[in-house]
N, C-alpha and C positions, 0 to 999 in steps of 0.2 A: 566583523564581530566573530568571535570563536563559536564553534559548535557547542561548547560547554555553556557559554553565556546564552546563546540562542535557545539551547535546550531548557535552561532553567529560569533565567531572570524574567523574560517576558511572561512566561506562564505563571510564575509565582506572583508577579506584580500585577497581572491582569485582574481587574475587578470582577466580582462574581457576575455570571451571566453575560460576560463580554468575551467573545471568541478571541483567542490569542493570535498573534501573527504567525504565519507558517514557519516551521523550522527550516533552516537552510543547512545543507550538508556540503561541506567543501569537496567531499569525495565524488560529488556528482558532476563536477566540471570536467570538460575535456572529452566527453563521450560523444560519439556520433549516433544520431537517431536512424540507424540503418536497418533495424529489424522491422519487417512488415507484418501485417496481420497474419499472413500464412505462416510466417516463421513462428510467431508466438503460439498460434494454434497447434502447430506440430511439435513445438517444444513442450507444450502442456501434455500432448499425447505421449511424446517420448519420455517425459518425466514420470508418467504413470505406467510405462511399460519398460522394464529394464532387466538387468542381469539377474535380479532376485527371482523373476518369473522364469526366464529362459533357462537358467542353470540351476538355481536353488530349488525349484519346485520338484525336481526329481528325487533328491534326497529327502525332502520333507514329505513327499507322498509315500515313499518307502517306509517312513517312520510313523506317520500319523494316519495314513490311509486316506479315504475319500473325505474325511472330516477336515482336510486341509482347506476345502472351499469355505468352510465356516470362518476359519482364521483369516483368510483373505478378505471375506466380506466385512468382518468386524473391524479389522485394521483399516480397510478401505474407507469406512464411514468416518473414523477419526482422522485419517489422512485428509479427507474432504473438509472436515471442520477446520483443520490447520490451514489448509490452502485458502479456504473461504475467509478465515480471519485475516490472513496475510493479504488477500485481495482487497478487503475493506481498507486496510492500512495503505495499500498501494494507491487506491483511488483517492484517499485523503491526501497523499503526497508521494508520487512516484519517485523512487530512488534506486540507483544501482547498488547502493549499500544495503538495500532491503531491510531485513529485520535488525541488522546491526545499527543502521541509521535510526530506526524506530526505538531500539533499546537506548540509544544515546539521547533521544528526545524525552523518553518517558522514564528512564532509569538512571540517566547520567552516564559518564564515561566508564565507570566500573561495569555497568550493565552491558554497554557496547563491547567492552573488552572481553567479557565472559562469553557473550553470544558469538562474537567473531571467532574466538579460538576454539570453542566447542564445534562450530561449523567447520573450521579447518581440520579438527580431529576427525570429523565425519568424512570429509572428502579426501584428506590425505590417506586415510586407511581404505576408503572406498576405491581410490585410484589403484591401490595395491590389489584389492579384490578384483577389479576390472582387468588389470593386465594378467592376473593369475587365471581368470576365466578365459581371456583371449588365448593364452598359451595352452590351456586345457582343451579348448575347442580345436585349435590348430593341430593337436595330436591326433584328431580324428582321421586326418588324411595320412596315408602311409608315407608320403613324401616328407612329412614333418615328424614322423614318429620317433626317429632317432635323434632329433635335434633337442638338446636340453631345454627344459621348461623355462629356465631363467633367460636363455637367449631369445626365445620367442616373446617373453614378457618385455624384454628390453626393446625389441623391434617394434612391438605394439605401442609402447610409450613414445618412442622416437617419432613415429608416423603422426600420431595424434598431436603431439607437442608442436611439431613443425607447422601443421595446419592451423592450430589454435593461435599461433603468434602473428598471423598475417593481418587479419582484421575481423571485426565483429560480423561483417557481412559474410565472410567465409564460414565463420562459426554457424551463423544462421542457416546458410545453405546446406552445410554438412548435416546439421540437426534435422533440417527439413527432409532431406533424402533418407537419412538414417531412420526417421520416424515413418516415412512412407514404406520403407522396406519392412520394418517391424509390423506395422499394421496390416500390410498386404499379406505377410506370411501368416499372421494369426488368423486373418479372414480365410485364407486358403485352408489352413489347418482345421478351422471350425467347420467349413463346408465339407471337407473330406471326412471329418469325424462324424458329422451328422449323416452323411451318405453311408459310412461304414456301419453305423448303428441301425439305420433304417433298413439296410439290406442284409444285416447280420453277416457281413463279409468277414471271412477268416483273417485274423491278424496274428501271425506267428503262432498258430495253433490254438488261439483263443477266439471265442465268438463274442463280438461286442454286444453289450446290453446290460440291463439291470442286474443280471446274474453275476457279473464280475464284481458287484458290490455285495449283494446278498449272500453269495456263496463263499465269500472271503472275509467273513466277520462283520459285515455291515458297514455303516458309516464310521463307527468307532472300533475298528478291529483290535486295537491295542488299548482301548479305554479312552477316556476323555483327556487324561493328563498329558499324553504325548502331543496332542493338538495345542493345549495351553502352553506347553513348554516351547513350542515352535513359534510362538507369536513374536518373539524378539527378532527371529530371522525374517518373518513376514513383514515386520516393520521396515527392515532393511530394503525389502522389495519396493517400498513406496518412497525411498529416500530422496528422489529427485522431484517430487511434486511441487516443492517450493521454488524450483528453478524459474518458473514463469514470473514469479515476483521479482527476482533479481533482473531478469531480462526486460522488465517493464521500464526500467530507467533508460533503455536504449531504443525505445520505440516511440513513434508519434501517436497521439490520441489513445493513450492507454485506457482512458475512461470508456472508450467504445470497444476496445479489443479485449481487455482483461475479463470482464464479467462473462462473456460468451465462452472464452477459453477455460475459465475456472469451472463454470457450471457444467461443462461437458465432461469434466474429469469423473464425475459420479457415475454416469452411465458407461463410460469407458471401463471403469474399474469393474462394474457389474458384468459387462459383456466379456471383456478380454481376460480378466483374472479369474473371476468366479466361473464364468462360462467355460473357459479353457480347462480348468481343474476338474470340473464336472465331466467334461468330455473325456479327459485323460482317464478318469476313474471308470467310465463306462466302456472305453475301448479295450483296456487291458486291466488285469488284476493289479492292485497296488504293489504287489511283490515283484512285478516286472520292471519297476523303475529303480534307479539308483542315483546316488550323488555324483557318480563318475561321468554321467552323460546327461545332456539335456533330455527331458522327457519327450519333447517333440521329435527329437532325433531318434529316440527309442522307438516311437510309433512308426515312423517312416522306414526305419531300419528293418523292423519286423514285417512290414508290408512287402518288402522285397522289390519295390519299384526302383529300377536302376537310376542312380543319381539323385533320388529324392532325398535321402538322408543327408547326402553331401550338400545339397542346396539349402536344406533347413539348418545344417550346421553353419553354413556361411551366413545365414540370417542371424543366428544367435551370436556369432562372432561380431557381426555388425552391431548388435545390441550392446555388447561389452565395450566396443570402441566408442559408441554413442555416449554411454555413461561416463567413460573416461573423458571424453570431449567436454561434456557438461560440467564435470567436476573441475577441470582446469579453468574453464570459463568463469564459473561462479566464484571460486575462491580467489581468482585474480581481482574481481570487482570488490569482494568483501574485504580483502586485505588492503586494497588501495584506500577504501573508506577509513579503515583503522589506521593506516600509515599516516594519512593527512591529519589525524587527530593525535598522533604520537604513540598509539598503543600497538603498533606493528613496526618492523624494521623499515628504515627510510627507503631502501631500494624497492620495497614492494609497492611504493606509491608512484613509481615512474611509469611513463607511457611512451609508446613508440609513435611514429608518424601516422600509423593507422588507427590511433586511438585505443590501442590495446595495452592494458596494464601488465606488461610482460614480467615485471619483477615478482608479483604474486604468483603468476602462472609458473614461473621457473622454480619458485620455492616449493609449490605443490609437486611439481615434477621431480624435484630432488627427493622428496619422500617416496615417490614412485620408484626411483632408483634404489632406495633402501628396500622397497618391496621386491625388486629384482634379486637382491641379495637374500631376502627371505625365501624366495622361490628356489634359490640355490641350496640353502641350508636345509629347509624342510618343505619340499614341494608337495607332500601329501597333505599337510595341515595348514598351509599358508592361507587358503581361502577361508576356512572356518575361523582361524585366529583373527584375521583382520575384520571379518564380518561382525564379530562380537564387539570389537572396539569401535567399528563404524556405527553399530547400533547405539552405543552409548552417546556418540556424537549426535546422531539423529534425534534421539530422545531429548537430549539437552537443547538442541536447536528448536525442536517443536515446542518444548516447554517454554523457552524464551519468547517464541512467537505468541503463545497463548497468554503469557504474563503481560507482554506489551499490549495485546488486544484488551485485556482486562483493564489496564491502566488507561488505555485510550477511551474505552467506554465510560469509565469513571469520570474522566475529565470532560467528556461530552455531557454527561449528566449534570456536571457542575457548571455547564455553560461556558467552559473555557476553550472549546473548539466545537466544530460541527461535523457530525458523522455524515458520510456520503449516503446516498439512497441505497447503494449496494451494501448490504450489511450481513454480518454473521447472525444467523437466526438463533433465537432463544438465549441471547447473551444476557447476563454473564454466566448462566448455568452451563452453557456449552463449553466455555473455557474451563470451568471448574471440573466438570466430568472428564474432559480430555486430560487435564493434569493428573487426575486420579488414575485414569487408565495408563498414562505413561509411567507413573510410579509403580503400578502393578506389574508392568512389563519388566522393570528392574528386579522386582521381587521374583518373578518367574525365571529370569536369567540366573539368579542365585540358586533357586531351587533345582535348576537343570543340572547343576554340578559341572564338573569338567572345566572346559575353557570358559563357559558362561559364568561359573562361579568365580573363577580366577579373574575374569574381567571386572565383575562387580567388586571384588576385593581390592581391585586397583583404583577404585573411585577415590579413596583418600589420597592416593598418590597424584591422581589427576587434579584434585582440589588443591593439594599442596603446590603443584606446579603452577596452577593458575594464580594462587596467592603470591607465590614467589615471583612470578613473572610480572604481576602488577606492581610490586615494590621496585622492580627494575625499570619499569616504564613510566611510573607515575610522575617523576620529575619532568620527563620529556612531554608528557601530556599537558602538564601545567605550563611549561614553556611555550608549547605550541599554541595553547589557548591565549597566552599573553601576547605572542607575536601577532595573532590575528586581531586582537583588540586594537 
């Protein structure tokens, strides 16, 4: 039976108060359940700690000052709502197609098509941001300073692509150790930061403490508006939180593993994001940071400890490679789910002997190559440009997750399916408030002017591309449904 029929007919035919048969997604077949509990837990951590914190926090701190921690806290709450909603759907029915599979069940093939390609927009542009960040980090060391940025970006892409194509077990191990490195580095930074503040140790001519905030304009040195305008970039920092939902389709016992992994995201956000930004503001004046360097590298650089800045720079390089690794992994699975329903190219549905959907991974990597070209043409603006387009993809993906969650709750209230015990709290109000927040982020992007406004102005073009693409694939979607019947 086709996904289309499974998604629609049994549910519409089911009598009131009678739970429908579980939806079956053809894209879930062929995967190996090789991800263990430790992998999922560290993937959840890695998803909550990425390039947006390690690189993006420097420029945002320089613009908004200490108020950046408020933006991270607010966006972190909504990111938690999104991943909690996705977690409820995962426990209802684990799927490697994740929200695309749920969109297919609750919104039909058009919904799945839209959700999938918005997610691809997110990660194809994020891949460009990640290789750009990796190249920027590499320039920290003198041995790479004369190497063109586009060459370093190409090397980063080639390394991660090769590792991602082997098997999901290798992906899980890479993410496990990448996350270990990121968490260990942030813990070390926070311990050092607390020591510097407690002892008033000099850092590059500045004495750590509350005076670095109060003597430099307070929490809002440039007013509240810069903080609000930076929210779209902060949303990008949380772009990978939904990754654990995709990974759930390749693990045993997700009903035991997922709740613990998802619930831990909230305190990790508070500790690592908000805590780190507060420490950065206390250690140095906000004017000491810039978008050209990771703020963590800036602190260790000014401390003058031999090799410390280099080690931290290696850590943030690891964060960029981790994000790229995650993007290739997740888009490969999402595109396979779409391919087997006819809404993505056929080659993105093929798998190798290791159970890896390499077609979709290679397609995403192809856009990464386009990012290498972007680094060649405009190395100074490449990161900011792709960050804005990635934010549009993230906002669209999160919105689709919340819409699916709303429809899921409605069907449960009608007795057509059963919600798991692990639920999104305060539904359906949580979904509605989150959707309003996401819409406001788009408005703030437009108000920011520059690249942000240009990106929002491109929304009609993105919508037109989605509509045009649907007319190109709809016949194949129907034929695929007919073949499965």
